[in-house]
C-alpha beads as a LAMMPS data file, in Angstrom:
LAMMPS data file: protein, C-alpha beads

357 atoms
356 bonds

1 atom types
1 bond types

-500.0 500.0 xlo xhi
-500.0 500.0 ylo yhi
-500.0 500.0 zlo zhi

Masses

1 110.0

Atoms # bond

1 1 1 -23.835 -322.349 -237.716
2 1 1 -27.811 -324.585 -237.218
3 1 1 -31.168 -323.343 -237.522
4 1 1 -31.837 -323.731 -233.881
5 1 1 -36.302 -322.636 -235.605
6 1 1 -38.314 -321.906 -232.816
7 1 1 -39.775 -320.564 -229.897
8 1 1 -38.972 -320.951 -226.283
9 1 1 -37.838 -319.125 -223.152
10 1 1 -38.536 -315.396 -222.803
11 1 1 -42.197 -316.100 -222.092
12 1 1 -41.669 -316.385 -218.367
13 1 1 -39.046 -315.244 -215.898
14 1 1 -37.689 -318.773 -215.641
15 1 1 -37.414 -319.190 -219.366
16 1 1 -35.986 -315.745 -219.880
17 1 1 -33.298 -316.616 -217.372
18 1 1 -32.357 -319.586 -219.523
19 1 1 -32.022 -317.435 -222.614
20 1 1 -28.765 -317.937 -224.452
21 1 1 -26.999 -314.675 -225.067
22 1 1 -25.996 -314.017 -228.632
23 1 1 -22.374 -313.512 -229.495
24 1 1 -21.022 -311.451 -232.326
25 1 1 -19.009 -313.820 -234.467
26 1 1 -18.835 -311.846 -237.747
27 1 1 -16.862 -313.101 -240.686
28 1 1 -14.605 -310.111 -240.272
29 1 1 -13.917 -310.869 -236.611
30 1 1 -15.326 -309.161 -233.535
31 1 1 -13.945 -305.759 -234.519
32 1 1 -16.976 -303.685 -235.502
33 1 1 -15.081 -301.143 -237.601
34 1 1 -16.832 -300.680 -240.914
35 1 1 -15.635 -301.935 -244.264
36 1 1 -14.897 -299.538 -247.096
37 1 1 -18.636 -299.368 -247.870
38 1 1 -19.917 -299.489 -244.328
39 1 1 -21.162 -302.363 -242.237
40 1 1 -24.164 -304.571 -241.570
41 1 1 -25.294 -306.239 -238.331
42 1 1 -27.293 -309.424 -238.812
43 1 1 -28.986 -311.589 -236.173
44 1 1 -29.696 -315.079 -237.534
45 1 1 -30.385 -318.687 -236.559
46 1 1 -27.352 -320.806 -235.720
47 1 1 -26.083 -323.125 -238.500
48 1 1 -28.188 -321.437 -241.140
49 1 1 -26.082 -318.931 -243.093
50 1 1 -22.690 -320.285 -244.268
51 1 1 -19.626 -318.228 -243.358
52 1 1 -18.406 -318.696 -246.926
53 1 1 -21.493 -316.957 -248.319
54 1 1 -21.121 -314.022 -245.949
55 1 1 -17.454 -313.689 -246.867
56 1 1 -18.439 -313.716 -250.542
57 1 1 -20.870 -310.848 -249.899
58 1 1 -18.180 -308.882 -248.053
59 1 1 -15.702 -309.391 -250.900
60 1 1 -18.168 -308.383 -253.602
61 1 1 -19.591 -305.341 -251.824
62 1 1 -16.911 -304.073 -249.459
63 1 1 -19.484 -304.151 -246.656
64 1 1 -18.369 -305.631 -243.337
65 1 1 -20.896 -308.086 -241.870
66 1 1 -21.150 -308.615 -238.119
67 1 1 -22.986 -311.845 -237.326
68 1 1 -24.844 -312.669 -234.123
69 1 1 -26.838 -315.890 -233.659
70 1 1 -29.802 -317.224 -231.706
71 1 1 -31.599 -320.533 -231.174
72 1 1 -35.247 -319.515 -230.823
73 1 1 -37.603 -316.819 -232.011
74 1 1 -38.333 -315.791 -228.446
75 1 1 -34.639 -315.359 -227.674
76 1 1 -34.281 -313.184 -230.748
77 1 1 -37.303 -311.045 -229.892
78 1 1 -36.159 -310.534 -226.313
79 1 1 -32.634 -309.641 -227.384
80 1 1 -33.764 -307.143 -230.037
81 1 1 -36.024 -305.466 -227.485
82 1 1 -33.286 -305.283 -224.868
83 1 1 -30.690 -303.733 -227.178
84 1 1 -30.594 -300.094 -228.178
85 1 1 -32.412 -299.180 -231.387
86 1 1 -30.487 -300.143 -234.493
87 1 1 -28.258 -302.746 -232.815
88 1 1 -29.290 -305.209 -235.549
89 1 1 -30.126 -304.363 -239.151
90 1 1 -31.397 -307.772 -240.229
91 1 1 -33.255 -310.451 -238.291
92 1 1 -34.500 -313.837 -239.426
93 1 1 -37.875 -314.508 -237.750
94 1 1 -40.089 -317.479 -238.467
95 1 1 -43.554 -317.079 -239.926
96 1 1 -45.557 -316.368 -236.759
97 1 1 -42.797 -314.174 -235.328
98 1 1 -42.865 -311.968 -238.442
99 1 1 -46.523 -311.292 -237.717
100 1 1 -45.769 -310.568 -234.074
101 1 1 -42.938 -308.160 -234.889
102 1 1 -45.100 -306.349 -237.439
103 1 1 -47.812 -305.874 -234.816
104 1 1 -45.215 -304.383 -232.449
105 1 1 -43.897 -301.987 -235.125
106 1 1 -40.441 -303.575 -235.017
107 1 1 -39.865 -304.049 -238.755
108 1 1 -39.118 -301.710 -241.653
109 1 1 -40.926 -301.933 -244.990
110 1 1 -38.862 -303.404 -247.830
111 1 1 -38.008 -301.462 -250.992
112 1 1 -38.765 -304.041 -253.685
113 1 1 -37.482 -301.733 -256.421
114 1 1 -34.057 -302.648 -255.028
115 1 1 -34.834 -306.373 -254.711
116 1 1 -34.904 -307.646 -258.327
117 1 1 -33.973 -311.165 -257.195
118 1 1 -37.357 -311.489 -255.517
119 1 1 -38.455 -312.799 -258.917
120 1 1 -36.598 -316.030 -258.050
121 1 1 -38.969 -316.748 -255.167
122 1 1 -41.717 -319.246 -255.984
123 1 1 -45.265 -317.908 -256.165
124 1 1 -46.449 -320.340 -253.479
125 1 1 -44.114 -318.640 -250.984
126 1 1 -45.221 -315.097 -251.770
127 1 1 -48.037 -313.192 -250.076
128 1 1 -48.085 -315.293 -246.874
129 1 1 -50.841 -314.931 -244.290
130 1 1 -48.360 -313.627 -241.734
131 1 1 -47.236 -310.792 -244.040
132 1 1 -49.706 -310.161 -246.881
133 1 1 -47.898 -308.749 -249.899
134 1 1 -44.462 -309.437 -248.360
135 1 1 -44.360 -305.861 -247.177
136 1 1 -41.856 -306.663 -244.411
137 1 1 -40.402 -310.082 -245.207
138 1 1 -38.690 -312.205 -247.819
139 1 1 -38.835 -316.018 -247.416
140 1 1 -35.507 -317.768 -246.916
141 1 1 -35.611 -321.413 -245.775
142 1 1 -38.046 -323.685 -244.008
143 1 1 -38.794 -327.262 -243.163
144 1 1 -40.497 -329.575 -240.724
145 1 1 -40.131 -331.007 -237.271
146 1 1 -39.370 -334.459 -238.646
147 1 1 -38.910 -337.727 -236.827
148 1 1 -35.396 -339.160 -237.061
149 1 1 -34.744 -342.857 -236.492
150 1 1 -31.586 -344.949 -236.433
151 1 1 -33.083 -348.180 -237.759
152 1 1 -30.119 -350.230 -236.538
153 1 1 -30.766 -349.217 -232.936
154 1 1 -34.573 -348.928 -232.870
155 1 1 -36.723 -352.021 -233.387
156 1 1 -40.037 -350.237 -233.045
157 1 1 -41.770 -349.182 -236.259
158 1 1 -42.125 -345.445 -235.715
159 1 1 -44.736 -343.737 -237.865
160 1 1 -46.131 -340.932 -235.724
161 1 1 -45.350 -338.370 -233.067
162 1 1 -47.399 -340.565 -230.707
163 1 1 -44.878 -343.378 -231.153
164 1 1 -42.138 -341.231 -229.600
165 1 1 -43.924 -341.451 -226.239
166 1 1 -43.599 -345.262 -226.069
167 1 1 -41.786 -346.544 -222.984
168 1 1 -39.455 -348.645 -225.161
169 1 1 -37.739 -345.355 -226.155
170 1 1 -36.812 -344.363 -222.603
171 1 1 -33.473 -342.547 -222.583
172 1 1 -33.117 -342.593 -226.377
173 1 1 -34.570 -339.346 -227.767
174 1 1 -33.267 -335.969 -228.827
175 1 1 -35.949 -333.329 -229.385
176 1 1 -35.884 -329.662 -230.295
177 1 1 -35.211 -327.244 -227.470
178 1 1 -38.355 -325.413 -228.458
179 1 1 -41.478 -325.247 -226.363
180 1 1 -43.923 -324.620 -229.213
181 1 1 -42.499 -327.485 -231.275
182 1 1 -42.451 -330.050 -228.451
183 1 1 -45.767 -329.111 -226.874
184 1 1 -47.304 -328.842 -230.345
185 1 1 -46.005 -332.344 -231.131
186 1 1 -47.598 -333.594 -227.897
187 1 1 -50.895 -331.952 -228.792
188 1 1 -50.753 -333.686 -232.163
189 1 1 -49.980 -337.035 -230.515
190 1 1 -53.241 -336.707 -228.579
191 1 1 -55.213 -335.816 -231.683
192 1 1 -55.460 -332.144 -230.734
193 1 1 -54.640 -329.037 -232.725
194 1 1 -50.939 -328.210 -232.891
195 1 1 -51.790 -324.782 -231.454
196 1 1 -54.334 -326.136 -228.967
197 1 1 -55.999 -323.537 -226.725
198 1 1 -58.638 -325.594 -224.884
199 1 1 -57.497 -325.605 -221.260
200 1 1 -59.080 -328.981 -220.455
201 1 1 -57.219 -330.542 -223.363
202 1 1 -53.996 -328.832 -222.308
203 1 1 -54.269 -330.539 -218.909
204 1 1 -54.105 -333.862 -220.765
205 1 1 -51.192 -332.553 -222.803
206 1 1 -49.373 -331.761 -219.559
207 1 1 -49.911 -335.331 -218.355
208 1 1 -48.731 -336.697 -221.696
209 1 1 -45.510 -334.707 -221.444
210 1 1 -44.595 -336.742 -218.353
211 1 1 -44.253 -339.774 -220.630
212 1 1 -41.989 -337.855 -222.980
213 1 1 -39.774 -336.626 -220.140
214 1 1 -38.501 -340.165 -219.453
215 1 1 -37.609 -340.708 -223.105
216 1 1 -35.699 -337.476 -223.759
217 1 1 -31.943 -337.417 -223.240
218 1 1 -31.281 -334.097 -224.945
219 1 1 -33.084 -330.887 -225.900
220 1 1 -31.175 -329.306 -228.793
221 1 1 -32.218 -326.835 -231.459
222 1 1 -28.721 -325.828 -232.544
223 1 1 -27.264 -329.080 -233.878
224 1 1 -29.523 -332.008 -232.887
225 1 1 -28.061 -334.170 -235.641
226 1 1 -24.847 -334.462 -233.622
227 1 1 -26.478 -336.694 -230.988
228 1 1 -27.850 -338.961 -233.715
229 1 1 -24.543 -339.168 -235.579
230 1 1 -22.580 -339.857 -232.389
231 1 1 -25.038 -342.520 -231.258
232 1 1 -25.896 -340.734 -228.005
233 1 1 -29.527 -340.735 -229.184
234 1 1 -31.301 -343.190 -231.471
235 1 1 -34.433 -341.275 -232.437
236 1 1 -36.222 -338.004 -231.932
237 1 1 -37.951 -334.975 -233.416
238 1 1 -35.539 -332.520 -235.063
239 1 1 -35.315 -330.168 -238.041
240 1 1 -35.813 -332.019 -241.326
241 1 1 -32.537 -330.702 -242.762
242 1 1 -30.700 -331.930 -239.659
243 1 1 -32.087 -335.390 -240.443
244 1 1 -30.777 -335.013 -243.991
245 1 1 -27.290 -334.185 -242.735
246 1 1 -27.386 -337.132 -240.306
247 1 1 -28.451 -339.410 -243.181
248 1 1 -25.406 -338.289 -245.146
249 1 1 -23.221 -339.413 -242.239
250 1 1 -25.015 -342.662 -241.373
251 1 1 -26.980 -344.841 -243.855
252 1 1 -28.948 -346.387 -240.971
253 1 1 -30.616 -343.036 -240.248
254 1 1 -34.036 -342.417 -241.790
255 1 1 -36.526 -339.558 -241.902
256 1 1 -40.156 -340.162 -240.933
257 1 1 -42.934 -337.628 -241.341
258 1 1 -45.589 -338.246 -238.670
259 1 1 -48.993 -339.548 -239.635
260 1 1 -50.574 -336.718 -237.628
261 1 1 -48.910 -334.202 -239.956
262 1 1 -45.654 -332.459 -238.996
263 1 1 -44.868 -329.143 -237.419
264 1 1 -43.798 -326.728 -240.185
265 1 1 -41.832 -323.498 -240.217
266 1 1 -40.565 -320.922 -242.662
267 1 1 -37.919 -318.354 -241.827
268 1 1 -37.614 -314.929 -243.387
269 1 1 -35.302 -312.005 -243.993
270 1 1 -36.540 -308.826 -242.309
271 1 1 -35.055 -305.397 -241.634
272 1 1 -35.472 -303.899 -238.191
273 1 1 -37.240 -300.604 -237.584
274 1 1 -34.877 -297.647 -237.880
275 1 1 -32.039 -299.817 -239.181
276 1 1 -28.947 -297.568 -239.453
277 1 1 -27.686 -299.569 -242.446
278 1 1 -30.908 -300.008 -244.418
279 1 1 -29.350 -299.827 -247.900
280 1 1 -26.704 -302.397 -246.986
281 1 1 -29.419 -304.628 -245.557
282 1 1 -31.353 -304.453 -248.820
283 1 1 -28.190 -305.347 -250.759
284 1 1 -27.628 -308.367 -248.506
285 1 1 -31.192 -309.676 -248.877
286 1 1 -31.022 -309.294 -252.656
287 1 1 -27.653 -311.090 -252.640
288 1 1 -29.148 -313.976 -250.662
289 1 1 -31.908 -314.375 -253.249
290 1 1 -29.381 -314.867 -256.058
291 1 1 -29.741 -318.541 -257.152
292 1 1 -25.984 -319.171 -257.201
293 1 1 -25.657 -317.944 -253.634
294 1 1 -28.650 -319.965 -252.480
295 1 1 -27.100 -323.085 -254.009
296 1 1 -24.079 -322.501 -251.772
297 1 1 -26.433 -322.278 -248.799
298 1 1 -28.329 -325.454 -249.719
299 1 1 -25.160 -327.475 -250.174
300 1 1 -24.282 -326.756 -246.551
301 1 1 -27.743 -326.461 -244.988
302 1 1 -30.265 -328.449 -247.098
303 1 1 -33.564 -327.000 -245.903
304 1 1 -36.825 -326.475 -247.778
305 1 1 -36.119 -323.594 -250.147
306 1 1 -38.350 -320.812 -251.497
307 1 1 -35.938 -319.990 -254.322
308 1 1 -37.183 -321.974 -257.335
309 1 1 -34.179 -321.105 -259.500
310 1 1 -31.805 -322.426 -256.840
311 1 1 -33.821 -325.649 -256.588
312 1 1 -33.469 -326.130 -260.346
313 1 1 -29.703 -325.684 -260.063
314 1 1 -29.502 -328.187 -257.176
315 1 1 -31.003 -330.915 -259.352
316 1 1 -32.531 -334.288 -258.537
317 1 1 -30.331 -335.129 -255.555
318 1 1 -31.913 -332.277 -253.626
319 1 1 -35.437 -332.203 -255.024
320 1 1 -36.040 -335.961 -254.629
321 1 1 -34.597 -336.221 -251.108
322 1 1 -37.574 -336.180 -248.682
323 1 1 -35.479 -334.906 -245.786
324 1 1 -34.069 -331.992 -247.759
325 1 1 -37.211 -331.233 -249.743
326 1 1 -40.316 -332.440 -247.830
327 1 1 -42.953 -333.865 -250.210
328 1 1 -45.988 -331.780 -251.102
329 1 1 -48.405 -334.130 -249.323
330 1 1 -46.361 -333.741 -246.120
331 1 1 -46.552 -329.952 -246.367
332 1 1 -50.315 -330.085 -246.910
333 1 1 -50.792 -332.078 -243.685
334 1 1 -48.490 -329.876 -241.639
335 1 1 -49.171 -327.193 -239.044
336 1 1 -47.468 -323.852 -238.467
337 1 1 -47.058 -322.122 -235.119
338 1 1 -49.699 -319.468 -234.509
339 1 1 -49.620 -316.510 -232.161
340 1 1 -51.642 -317.342 -229.044
341 1 1 -53.178 -315.254 -226.282
342 1 1 -50.881 -314.501 -223.366
343 1 1 -52.778 -316.694 -220.887
344 1 1 -52.387 -319.725 -223.171
345 1 1 -48.727 -318.953 -223.761
346 1 1 -48.259 -318.748 -219.997
347 1 1 -49.702 -322.251 -219.743
348 1 1 -47.383 -323.510 -222.472
349 1 1 -44.465 -321.870 -220.669
350 1 1 -45.452 -323.483 -217.375
351 1 1 -45.658 -326.922 -218.989
352 1 1 -42.259 -326.414 -220.614
353 1 1 -40.632 -325.425 -217.348
354 1 1 -41.994 -328.542 -215.626
355 1 1 -40.868 -330.764 -218.496
356 1 1 -37.270 -329.546 -218.358
357 1 1 -37.016 -329.287 -214.557

Bonds

1 1 1 2
2 1 2 3
3 1 3 4
4 1 4 5
5 1 5 6
6 1 6 7
7 1 7 8
8 1 8 9
9 1 9 10
10 1 10 11
11 1 11 12
12 1 12 13
13 1 13 14
14 1 14 15
15 1 15 16
16 1 16 17
17 1 17 18
18 1 18 19
19 1 19 20
20 1 20 21
21 1 21 22
22 1 22 23
23 1 23 24
24 1 24 25
25 1 25 26
26 1 26 27
27 1 27 28
28 1 28 29
29 1 29 30
30 1 30 31
31 1 31 32
32 1 32 33
33 1 33 34
34 1 34 35
35 1 35 36
36 1 36 37
37 1 37 38
38 1 38 39
39 1 39 40
40 1 40 41
41 1 41 42
42 1 42 43
43 1 43 44
44 1 44 45
45 1 45 46
46 1 46 47
47 1 47 48
48 1 48 49
49 1 49 50
50 1 50 51
51 1 51 52
52 1 52 53
53 1 53 54
54 1 54 55
55 1 55 56
56 1 56 57
57 1 57 58
58 1 58 59
59 1 59 60
60 1 60 61
61 1 61 62
62 1 62 63
63 1 63 64
64 1 64 65
65 1 65 66
66 1 66 67
67 1 67 68
68 1 68 69
69 1 69 70
70 1 70 71
71 1 71 72
72 1 72 73
73 1 73 74
74 1 74 75
75 1 75 76
76 1 76 77
77 1 77 78
78 1 78 79
79 1 79 80
80 1 80 81
81 1 81 82
82 1 82 83
83 1 83 84
84 1 84 85
85 1 85 86
86 1 86 87
87 1 87 88
88 1 88 89
89 1 89 90
90 1 90 91
91 1 91 92
92 1 92 93
93 1 93 94
94 1 94 95
95 1 95 96
96 1 96 97
97 1 97 98
98 1 98 99
99 1 99 100
100 1 100 101
101 1 101 102
102 1 102 103
103 1 103 104
104 1 104 105
105 1 105 106
106 1 106 107
107 1 107 108
108 1 108 109
109 1 109 110
110 1 110 111
111 1 111 112
112 1 112 113
113 1 113 114
114 1 114 115
115 1 115 116
116 1 116 117
117 1 117 118
118 1 118 119
119 1 119 120
120 1 120 121
121 1 121 122
122 1 122 123
123 1 123 124
124 1 124 125
125 1 125 126
126 1 126 127
127 1 127 128
128 1 128 129
129 1 129 130
130 1 130 131
131 1 131 132
132 1 132 133
133 1 133 134
134 1 134 135
135 1 135 136
136 1 136 137
137 1 137 138
138 1 138 139
139 1 139 140
140 1 140 141
141 1 141 142
142 1 142 143
143 1 143 144
144 1 144 145
145 1 145 146
146 1 146 147
147 1 147 148
148 1 148 149
149 1 149 150
150 1 150 151
151 1 151 152
152 1 152 153
153 1 153 154
154 1 154 155
155 1 155 156
156 1 156 157
157 1 157 158
158 1 158 159
159 1 159 160
160 1 160 161
161 1 161 162
162 1 162 163
163 1 163 164
164 1 164 165
165 1 165 166
166 1 166 167
167 1 167 168
168 1 168 169
169 1 169 170
170 1 170 171
171 1 171 172
172 1 172 173
173 1 173 174
174 1 174 175
175 1 175 176
176 1 176 177
177 1 177 178
178 1 178 179
179 1 179 180
180 1 180 181
181 1 181 182
182 1 182 183
183 1 183 184
184 1 184 185
185 1 185 186
186 1 186 187
187 1 187 188
188 1 188 189
189 1 189 190
190 1 190 191
191 1 191 192
192 1 192 193
193 1 193 194
194 1 194 195
195 1 195 196
196 1 196 197
197 1 197 198
198 1 198 199
199 1 199 200
200 1 200 201
201 1 201 202
202 1 202 203
203 1 203 204
204 1 204 205
205 1 205 206
206 1 206 207
207 1 207 208
208 1 208 209
209 1 209 210
210 1 210 211
211 1 211 212
212 1 212 213
213 1 213 214
214 1 214 215
215 1 215 216
216 1 216 217
217 1 217 218
218 1 218 219
219 1 219 220
220 1 220 221
221 1 221 222
222 1 222 223
223 1 223 224
224 1 224 225
225 1 225 226
226 1 226 227
227 1 227 228
228 1 228 229
229 1 229 230
230 1 230 231
231 1 231 232
232 1 232 233
233 1 233 234
234 1 234 235
235 1 235 236
236 1 236 237
237 1 237 238
238 1 238 239
239 1 239 240
240 1 240 241
241 1 241 242
242 1 242 243
243 1 243 244
244 1 244 245
245 1 245 246
246 1 246 247
247 1 247 248
248 1 248 249
249 1 249 250
250 1 250 251
251 1 251 252
252 1 252 253
253 1 253 254
254 1 254 255
255 1 255 256
256 1 256 257
257 1 257 258
258 1 258 259
259 1 259 260
260 1 260 261
261 1 261 262
262 1 262 263
263 1 263 264
264 1 264 265
265 1 265 266
266 1 266 267
267 1 267 268
268 1 268 269
269 1 269 270
270 1 270 271
271 1 271 272
272 1 272 273
273 1 273 274
274 1 274 275
275 1 275 276
276 1 276 277
277 1 277 278
278 1 278 279
279 1 279 280
280 1 280 281
281 1 281 282
282 1 282 283
283 1 283 284
284 1 284 285
285 1 285 286
286 1 286 287
287 1 287 288
288 1 288 289
289 1 289 290
290 1 290 291
291 1 291 292
292 1 292 293
293 1 293 294
294 1 294 295
295 1 295 296
296 1 296 297
297 1 297 298
298 1 298 299
299 1 299 300
300 1 300 301
301 1 301 302
302 1 302 303
303 1 303 304
304 1 304 305
305 1 305 306
306 1 306 307
307 1 307 308
308 1 308 309
309 1 309 310
310 1 310 311
311 1 311 312
312 1 312 313
313 1 313 314
314 1 314 315
315 1 315 316
316 1 316 317
317 1 317 318
318 1 318 319
319 1 319 320
320 1 320 321
321 1 321 322
322 1 322 323
323 1 323 324
324 1 324 325
325 1 325 326
326 1 326 327
327 1 327 328
328 1 328 329
329 1 329 330
330 1 330 331
331 1 331 332
332 1 332 333
333 1 333 334
334 1 334 335
335 1 335 336
336 1 336 337
337 1 337 338
338 1 338 339
339 1 339 340
340 1 340 341
341 1 341 342
342 1 342 343
343 1 343 344
344 1 344 345
345 1 345 346
346 1 346 347
347 1 347 348
348 1 348 349
349 1 349 350
350 1 350 351
351 1 351 352
352 1 352 353
353 1 353 354
354 1 354 355
355 1 355 356
356 1 356 357
């Protein structure tokens, strides 16, 4: 499964129409009959939770896990709203989406008396602005919208998001299929705020996107590394961990963090309001905070990790790899997605539709 992280479609009729429907894949097959200790329905990012880890949870607990996946926060939100109450027990929203779901009364408070493994989460990841006190969320994995470059195929010295708009890169880029990430990157390239709201500036952003359109071959949030590994694309803006996995496959691939400061994200475990399997959901979240289990996750999907004990177990190969573990100075310069007023989001949606038309 990939992280697919962020935020598209479902903000306009056109985008909603493009929404990818989730499919139950569950490690126990599509049969939804409960295990000996009940079941659990989770809705998570693609390529983000290893099947082997879910199977381990099922074996240890006797709880059957049904897995459904999505590729953007907006797809997830729309799907949860369209389903009957309790269709999903656990969701995996990014930072800003946690805040949005809290405001819409869509999440259940967490019982931390039953989450002893929360002690493994680093202090810097606790008490986030989007959920003060971690009342509704537990941090899982995160990362950056990093620049990926195949140095054997690209002569240009790429150091910034702005460089990705150069005409020499026509027909060579893969970028995230995520309107907030791509438009935010374009804002940054112009020297604007990642979450720009000034409508005059956004007109210039819309013009700038026309330059990007010629350069992009593929929009992919599920497994963007594949286009880099295959050689179909030579550069782009993708999840930092996807760059790491591409680097493992091809020594010519490098990660670049933009001079403007990268787009950042952090994804979380949350339980939906009126979850019918609340206790099983709590057991799963606690299981996923066990360092040994998080090590299994990181070996398959090497994202930025909130679990300090797991990082210690991973050792130098993980902690010193800038694609797997973005440096502190990169994080300090980065920008997270913020919730914007509906009229601004409509403008972002309009720009996105034109870009992909």
